[in-house]
N, C-alpha and C positions, 0 to 999 in steps of 0.2 A: 777429692776428684784431682785430678791433673788436667791441666788444660793445653790441648792439644792443638791451636788453634795457631797459625805461624804468629814472627814479628812484624812490625813492618821492616823490620834493618833485612829481613828471609824474601820479604815481599819485593824489596827491591832488589838484593842480589838474584833474585830467581826472573823479574821482568831484562835487568840488568844483561844475563846471562844469555836469556834472547836474545835479547838487541845485538850482543858483540857476533851471535851464531851467525844472526839474519846477515849481519855487515861486510863478518868473515865471506859468507858465501856470495854475495852478490862480487865486496871488490875479488876474487880469486877468477870469478864468471869478467868479471873489464880486463884480465889477467889476461885470463890464456880462457879466452870465448870458444876454441879450439874441443880446449878439454874439459870441456863442463855444460857440457849444453842440457843436462840431466838439471840446473842448476834454472827456471824459472825466475828470471831480475826482478821483469816484471810485479812481479806477489809478491815476492822477497821486499824489492821497495819502498812498496806500499806499505809496509805494518812497522816500517820504520819510525816514519815520527809518530804516531798512533802509541811507542812500543816508549819512543824517550817523554813523551809525553805524561804516559801513566804512570816511567819513572819521577818526573817531576812530579805529579800529584801526591805520591805515595815521600816522595821526600817531605816536601811540603808537610804532607796530615807529621810525619815524623820529628819533624822540627816545631809547628810547633802544636801534639801533641796535648799540654798543656795547660795551654788555653783554650781550647776545646772541651778538655775538661772542665774549667771548671766553666765554660758558658754554656755546656750542658747539665751541667749540675744545677745555676740557676735558672736555668728553664725550666729542668725536673721539679725545682722546691719553688714555682712561682708557681705553679697549675695549681686547681683547685680539686681539692681531695673529691674522692667519686665516695 
């Protein structure tokens, strides 16, 4: 049975793609607001900070995956058997 779940790196790439698309829309509106009136810049801007935080969190998980696995394994092995 194959595992179809996305990797951490795939998740990082997807969130970065969303971030870059939104940031580009905001920048386009700022450069020519009369041409991009349909862009809701307030709503777009409000998404940038949470997306940046999500990327940082996913990168931290990716970079510390081995330590997390070890900690999880240690915690699981110290639980009493039921």
